[in-house]
Structures are given as C-alpha cells and as structure tokens.
N, CA, C and O atoms as a GROMACS GRO file, in nm:
protein
  300
    1MET      N    1  -3.211   6.291  -3.111
    1MET     CA    2  -3.162   6.334  -2.982
    1MET      C    3  -3.185   6.484  -2.965
    1MET      O    4  -3.164   6.562  -3.059
    2ASP      N    5  -3.227   6.524  -2.846
    2ASP     CA    6  -3.252   6.665  -2.817
    2ASP      C    7  -3.121   6.740  -2.796
    2ASP      O    8  -3.025   6.689  -2.737
    3LYS      N    9  -3.119   6.863  -2.845
    3LYS     CA   10  -3.008   6.954  -2.817
    3LYS      C   11  -3.055   7.048  -2.706
    3LYS      O   12  -3.159   7.113  -2.720
    4GLU      N   13  -2.980   7.056  -2.598
    4GLU     CA   14  -3.018   7.141  -2.485
    4GLU      C   15  -2.965   7.283  -2.508
    4GLU      O   16  -2.844   7.303  -2.522
    5LEU      N   17  -3.056   7.380  -2.510
    5LEU     CA   18  -3.019   7.520  -2.532
    5LEU      C   19  -3.009   7.598  -2.401
    5LEU      O   20  -2.936   7.696  -2.393
    6LEU      N   21  -3.083   7.553  -2.299
    6LEU     CA   22  -3.085   7.619  -2.169
    6LEU      C   23  -3.120   7.516  -2.064
    6LEU      O   24  -3.203   7.428  -2.086
    7ASN      N   25  -3.056   7.527  -1.949
    7ASN     CA   26  -3.086   7.437  -1.838
    7ASN      C   27  -3.065   7.513  -1.708
    7ASN      O   28  -2.953   7.554  -1.678
    8ARG      N   29  -3.171   7.531  -1.631
    8ARG     CA   30  -3.164   7.604  -1.504
    8ARG      C   31  -3.236   7.526  -1.396
    8ARG      O   32  -3.330   7.451  -1.423
    9LYS      N   33  -3.190   7.545  -1.272
    9LYS     CA   34  -3.252   7.483  -1.155
    9LYS      C   35  -3.291   7.596  -1.061
    9LYS      O   36  -3.210   7.684  -1.032
   10VAL      N   37  -3.415   7.593  -1.012
   10VAL     CA   38  -3.465   7.696  -0.921
   10VAL      C   39  -3.527   7.627  -0.800
   10VAL      O   40  -3.615   7.541  -0.815
   11GLN      N   41  -3.482   7.664  -0.681
   11GLN     CA   42  -3.539   7.610  -0.557
   11GLN      C   43  -3.634   7.713  -0.499
   11GLN      O   44  -3.598   7.829  -0.479
   12VAL      N   45  -3.757   7.670  -0.472
   12VAL     CA   46  -3.859   7.754  -0.410
   12VAL      C   47  -3.918   7.674  -0.294
   12VAL      O   48  -3.991   7.576  -0.315
   13GLU      N   49  -3.885   7.717  -0.173
   13GLU     CA   50  -3.927   7.645  -0.053
   13GLU      C   51  -3.881   7.500  -0.063
   13GLU      O   52  -3.761   7.475  -0.080
   14ARG      N   53  -3.972   7.403  -0.054
   14ARG     CA   54  -3.929   7.263  -0.058
   14ARG      C   55  -3.937   7.204  -0.198
   14ARG      O   56  -3.913   7.085  -0.217
   15LYS      N   57  -3.969   7.286  -0.295
   15LYS     CA   58  -3.980   7.240  -0.433
   15LYS      C   59  -3.856   7.280  -0.512
   15LYS      O   60  -3.796   7.385  -0.488
   16VAL      N   61  -3.820   7.195  -0.606
   16VAL     CA   62  -3.711   7.225  -0.698
   16VAL      C   63  -3.770   7.221  -0.838
   16VAL      O   64  -3.838   7.125  -0.875
   17PHE      N   65  -3.744   7.325  -0.916
   17PHE     CA   66  -3.790   7.332  -1.054
   17PHE      C   67  -3.670   7.324  -1.147
   17PHE      O   68  -3.570   7.392  -1.127
   18PHE      N   69  -3.682   7.240  -1.248
   18PHE     CA   70  -3.581   7.230  -1.353
   18PHE      C   71  -3.644   7.285  -1.480
   18PHE      O   72  -3.751   7.239  -1.522
   19ILE      N   73  -3.580   7.383  -1.540
   19ILE     CA   74  -3.633   7.448  -1.659
   19ILE      C   75  -3.531   7.431  -1.770
   19ILE      O   76  -3.416   7.473  -1.757
   20SER      N   77  -3.573   7.370  -1.878
   20SER     CA   78  -3.480   7.352  -1.990
   20SER      C   79  -3.549   7.382  -2.122
   20SER      O   80  -3.666   7.351  -2.141
   21LEU      N   81  -3.473   7.443  -2.210
   21LEU     CA   82  -3.519   7.468  -2.346
   21LEU      C   83  -3.443   7.370  -2.434
   21LEU      O   84  -3.320   7.367  -2.435
   22ARG      N   85  -3.518   7.290  -2.508
   22ARG     CA   86  -3.458   7.184  -2.590
   22ARG      C   87  -3.504   7.199  -2.734
   22ARG      O   88  -3.609   7.255  -2.764
   23GLU      N   89  -3.421   7.146  -2.823
   23GLU     CA   90  -3.453   7.148  -2.966
   23GLU      C   91  -3.431   7.009  -3.022
   23GLU      O   92  -3.332   6.942  -2.991
   24ASN      N   93  -3.525   6.965  -3.106
   24ASN     CA   94  -3.511   6.839  -3.177
   24ASN      C   95  -3.562   6.860  -3.320
   24ASN      O   96  -3.604   6.971  -3.354
   25PRO      N   97  -3.560   6.759  -3.403
   25PRO     CA   98  -3.605   6.779  -3.542
   25PRO      C   99  -3.748   6.831  -3.556
   25PRO      O  100  -3.782   6.889  -3.660
   26ARG      N  101  -3.832   6.812  -3.455
   26ARG     CA  102  -3.971   6.861  -3.461
   26ARG      C  103  -3.985   7.004  -3.414
   26ARG      O  104  -4.092   7.064  -3.432
   27GLY      N  105  -3.880   7.064  -3.354
   27GLY     CA  106  -3.886   7.201  -3.308
   27GLY      C  107  -3.832   7.218  -3.167
   27GLY      O  108  -3.764   7.130  -3.114
   28ARG      N  109  -3.863   7.332  -3.109
   28ARG     CA  110  -3.816   7.365  -2.973
   28ARG      C  111  -3.928   7.350  -2.873
   28ARG      O  112  -4.046   7.370  -2.904
   29VAL      N  113  -3.888   7.315  -2.749
   29VAL     CA  114  -3.987   7.296  -2.644
   29VAL      C  115  -3.924   7.337  -2.510
   29VAL      O  116  -3.807   7.311  -2.485
   30LEU      N  117  -4.004   7.401  -2.427
   30LEU     CA  118  -3.962   7.433  -2.290
   30LEU      C  119  -4.012   7.321  -2.201
   30LEU      O  120  -4.131   7.289  -2.201
   31ARG      N  121  -3.922   7.262  -2.127
   31ARG     CA  122  -3.957   7.152  -2.037
   31ARG      C  123  -3.946   7.204  -1.894
   31ARG      O  124  -3.839   7.247  -1.851
   32LEU      N  125  -4.055   7.200  -1.821
   32LEU     CA  126  -4.062   7.248  -1.683
   32LEU      C  127  -4.092   7.129  -1.594
   32LEU      O  128  -4.200   7.070  -1.603
   33THR      N  129  -3.996   7.093  -1.509
   33THR     CA  130  -4.011   6.978  -1.421
   33THR      C  131  -4.010   7.023  -1.276
   33THR      O  132  -3.923   7.100  -1.235
   34GLU      N  133  -4.108   6.976  -1.199
   34GLU     CA  134  -4.118   7.005  -1.056
   34GLU      C  135  -4.080   6.879  -0.980
   34GLU      O  136  -4.131   6.771  -1.008
   35ASP      N  137  -3.990   6.894  -0.884
   35ASP     CA  138  -3.949   6.781  -0.799
   35ASP      C  139  -3.984   6.816  -0.655
   35ASP      O  140  -3.935   6.914  -0.600
   36VAL      N  141  -4.070   6.733  -0.595
   36VAL     CA  142  -4.108   6.751  -0.454
   36VAL      C  143  -4.082   6.618  -0.386
   36VAL      O  144  -4.156   6.521  -0.405
   37GLY      N  145  -3.978   6.614  -0.307
   37GLY     CA  146  -3.947   6.492  -0.233
   37GLY      C  147  -3.925   6.370  -0.320
   37GLY      O  148  -3.964   6.260  -0.282
   38GLY      N  149  -3.865   6.388  -0.437
   38GLY     CA  150  -3.838   6.276  -0.525
   38GLY      C  151  -3.948   6.246  -0.626
   38GLY      O  152  -3.928   6.166  -0.717
   39ARG      N  153  -4.063   6.308  -0.610
   39ARG     CA  154  -4.174   6.290  -0.705
   39ARG      C  155  -4.164   6.400  -0.810
   39ARG      O  156  -4.161   6.518  -0.776
   40ARG      N  157  -4.160   6.361  -0.937
   40ARG     CA  158  -4.144   6.459  -1.045
   40ARG      C  159  -4.266   6.464  -1.135
   40ARG      O  160  -4.325   6.361  -1.169
   41ASP      N  161  -4.301   6.586  -1.172
   41ASP     CA  162  -4.405   6.610  -1.272
   41ASP      C  163  -4.347   6.704  -1.376
   41ASP      O  164  -4.277   6.799  -1.342
   42THR      N  165  -4.375   6.677  -1.504
   42THR     CA  166  -4.317   6.757  -1.612
   42THR      C  167  -4.426   6.809  -1.703
   42THR      O  168  -4.524   6.741  -1.733
   43VAL      N  169  -4.406   6.935  -1.747
   43VAL     CA  170  -4.493   6.997  -1.847
   43VAL      C  171  -4.403   7.038  -1.964
   43VAL      O  172  -4.297   7.096  -1.945
   44MET      N  173  -4.448   7.006  -2.083
   44MET     CA  174  -4.376   7.043  -2.205
   44MET      C  175  -4.454   7.153  -2.274
   44MET      O  176  -4.573   7.137  -2.302
   45ILE      N  177  -4.389   7.265  -2.302
   45ILE     CA  178  -4.455   7.378  -2.367
   45ILE      C  179  -4.387   7.403  -2.501
   45ILE      O  180  -4.268   7.436  -2.504
   46PRO      N  181  -4.459   7.388  -2.612
   46PRO     CA  182  -4.399   7.418  -2.742
   46PRO      C  183  -4.353   7.563  -2.747
   46PRO      O  184  -4.417   7.652  -2.691
   47ALA      N  185  -4.242   7.587  -2.815
   47ALA     CA  186  -4.185   7.722  -2.823
   47ALA      C  187  -4.285   7.825  -2.875
   47ALA      O  188  -4.279   7.942  -2.838
   48ALA      N  189  -4.377   7.782  -2.960
   48ALA     CA  190  -4.478   7.874  -3.014
   48ALA      C  191  -4.566   7.933  -2.903
   48ALA      O  192  -4.627   8.039  -2.923
   49GLY      N  193  -4.574   7.868  -2.787
   49GLY     CA  194  -4.658   7.917  -2.678
   49GLY      C  195  -4.583   7.993  -2.571
   49GLY      O  196  -4.645   8.040  -2.475
   50LEU      N  197  -4.452   8.008  -2.584
   50LEU     CA  198  -4.374   8.072  -2.477
   50LEU      C  199  -4.413   8.217  -2.452
   50LEU      O  200  -4.419   8.260  -2.337
   51THR      N  201  -4.439   8.292  -2.556
   51THR     CA  202  -4.477   8.433  -2.538
   51THR      C  203  -4.610   8.444  -2.464
   51THR      O  204  -4.625   8.529  -2.376
   52SER      N  205  -4.704   8.359  -2.497
   52SER     CA  206  -4.834   8.361  -2.428
   52SER      C  207  -4.819   8.324  -2.281
   52SER      O  208  -4.880   8.385  -2.194
   53ILE      N  209  -4.737   8.222  -2.254
   53ILE     CA  210  -4.711   8.181  -2.115
   53ILE      C  211  -4.642   8.295  -2.039
   53ILE      O  212  -4.678   8.324  -1.925
   54ARG      N  213  -4.544   8.359  -2.102
   54ARG     CA  214  -4.474   8.471  -2.038
   54ARG      C  215  -4.571   8.584  -2.005
   54ARG      O  216  -4.563   8.643  -1.897
   55ASP      N  217  -4.662   8.614  -2.096
   55ASP     CA  218  -4.758   8.722  -2.072
   55ASP      C  219  -4.844   8.692  -1.949
   55ASP      O  220  -4.869   8.781  -1.867
   56VAL      N  221  -4.890   8.567  -1.935
   56VAL     CA  222  -4.970   8.530  -1.819
   56VAL      C  223  -4.887   8.535  -1.692
   56VAL      O  224  -4.934   8.582  -1.588
   57LEU      N  225  -4.761   8.488  -1.698
   57LEU     CA  226  -4.673   8.495  -1.581
   57LEU      C  227  -4.646   8.640  -1.541
   57LEU      O  228  -4.645   8.672  -1.422
   58ASP      N  229  -4.623   8.727  -1.639
   58ASP     CA  230  -4.603   8.869  -1.609
   58ASP      C  231  -4.724   8.928  -1.538
   58ASP      O  232  -4.709   9.005  -1.443
   59GLU      N  233  -4.843   8.892  -1.584
   59GLU     CA  234  -4.966   8.941  -1.521
   59GLU      C  235  -4.978   8.889  -1.378
   59GLU      O  236  -5.015   8.964  -1.287
   60ALA      N  237  -4.946   8.761  -1.357
   60ALA     CA  238  -4.954   8.703  -1.223
   60ALA      C  239  -4.853   8.769  -1.129
   60ALA      O  240  -4.885   8.794  -1.013
   61ILE      N  241  -4.733   8.796  -1.178
   61ILE     CA  242  -4.630   8.862  -1.097
   61ILE      C  243  -4.675   9.003  -1.059
   61ILE      O  244  -4.655   9.046  -0.945
   62LYS      N  245  -4.734   9.074  -1.154
   62LYS     CA  246  -4.784   9.209  -1.126
   62LYS      C  247  -4.893   9.206  -1.020
   62LYS      O  248  -4.891   9.286  -0.927
   63ILE      N  249  -4.989   9.116  -1.035
   63ILE     CA  250  -5.098   9.105  -0.936
   63ILE      C  251  -5.042   9.067  -0.800
   63ILE      O  252  -5.082   9.124  -0.699
   64HIS      N  253  -4.949   8.974  -0.797
   64HIS     CA  254  -4.887   8.933  -0.670
   64HIS      C  255  -4.818   9.051  -0.601
   64HIS      O  256  -4.830   9.069  -0.480
   65ALA      N  257  -4.747   9.132  -0.679
   65ALA     CA  258  -4.674   9.245  -0.623
   65ALA      C  259  -4.768   9.355  -0.572
   65ALA      O  260  -4.736   9.425  -0.477
   66GLU      N  261  -4.883   9.368  -0.637
   66GLU     CA  262  -4.974   9.477  -0.604
   66GLU      C  263  -5.084   9.441  -0.504
   66GLU      O  264  -5.151   9.529  -0.450
   67THR      N  265  -5.104   9.312  -0.478
   67THR     CA  266  -5.213   9.266  -0.394
   67THR      C  267  -5.160   9.200  -0.267
   67THR      O  268  -5.080   9.107  -0.276
   68PRO      N  269  -5.202   9.246  -0.151
   68PRO     CA  270  -5.156   9.181  -0.028
   68PRO      C  271  -5.200   9.035  -0.023
   68PRO      O  272  -5.312   9.000  -0.062
   69SER      N  273  -5.112   8.952   0.024
   69SER     CA  274  -5.141   8.809   0.039
   69SER      C  275  -5.228   8.786   0.163
   69SER      O  276  -5.210   8.852   0.265
   70ALA      N  277  -5.321   8.694   0.152
   70ALA     CA  278  -5.405   8.660   0.267
   70ALA      C  279  -5.322   8.603   0.381
   70ALA      O  280  -5.357   8.617   0.498
   71ALA      N  281  -5.210   8.538   0.345
   71ALA     CA  282  -5.120   8.481   0.446
   71ALA      C  283  -5.020   8.584   0.498
   71ALA      O  284  -4.946   8.558   0.593
   72GLY      N  285  -5.019   8.700   0.433
   72GLY     CA  286  -4.927   8.807   0.477
   72GLY      C  287  -4.786   8.793   0.423
   72GLY      O  288  -4.698   8.869   0.462
   73ALA      N  289  -4.763   8.698   0.334
   73ALA     CA  290  -4.628   8.676   0.280
   73ALA      C  291  -4.613   8.747   0.147
   73ALA      O  292  -4.692   8.726   0.055
   74GLN      N  293  -4.514   8.831   0.137
   74GLN     CA  294  -4.479   8.899   0.014
   74GLN      C  295  -4.334   8.867  -0.016
   74GLN      O  296  -4.245   8.902   0.061
   75GLU      N  297  -4.308   8.800  -0.129
   75GLU     CA  298  -4.170   8.769  -0.168
   75GLU      C  299  -4.116   8.878  -0.256
   75GLU      O  300  -4.001   8.871  -0.299
   0.00000   0.00000   0.00000
C-alpha cells in the first residue's frame, strides 16, 4: 500500500490537476493527474527525476515570464 506524503489540487482554467507524492516499498513517485470534464490522464514520475523535471519547469516559467504571449495573455 502506498503512503501519501503530499496531496494537492490545482485548478487552471477548466482543468484540475491532482499532484501527489507517494511512497511504497519500491520507492517514491510523484503522481500528476489531469482531469478535464471527467476524463483523467496520469503521469508517474520517479523521485529520482524530480530535480530534472523541476529544472525544466523553472526554465519554462522563466521563458513564459520574459516572452510576450502570441495570445497576449500573461499570468
């Protein structure tokens, strides 16, 4: 059975994201689930890859903040 270490829900427009960090005998994993109108898709990221994923997300956030959107939307 998985032990839940973190569980968060984030709403972005019409999408809901569930982010949980879980641990089981094989190790830790980040589970990212997207729910759009009742349809769910899940990605499991082993804890060993979290730093690499964070680095790419940090880069994307920086580019987003520094580059005007073609649609004109800046969050």
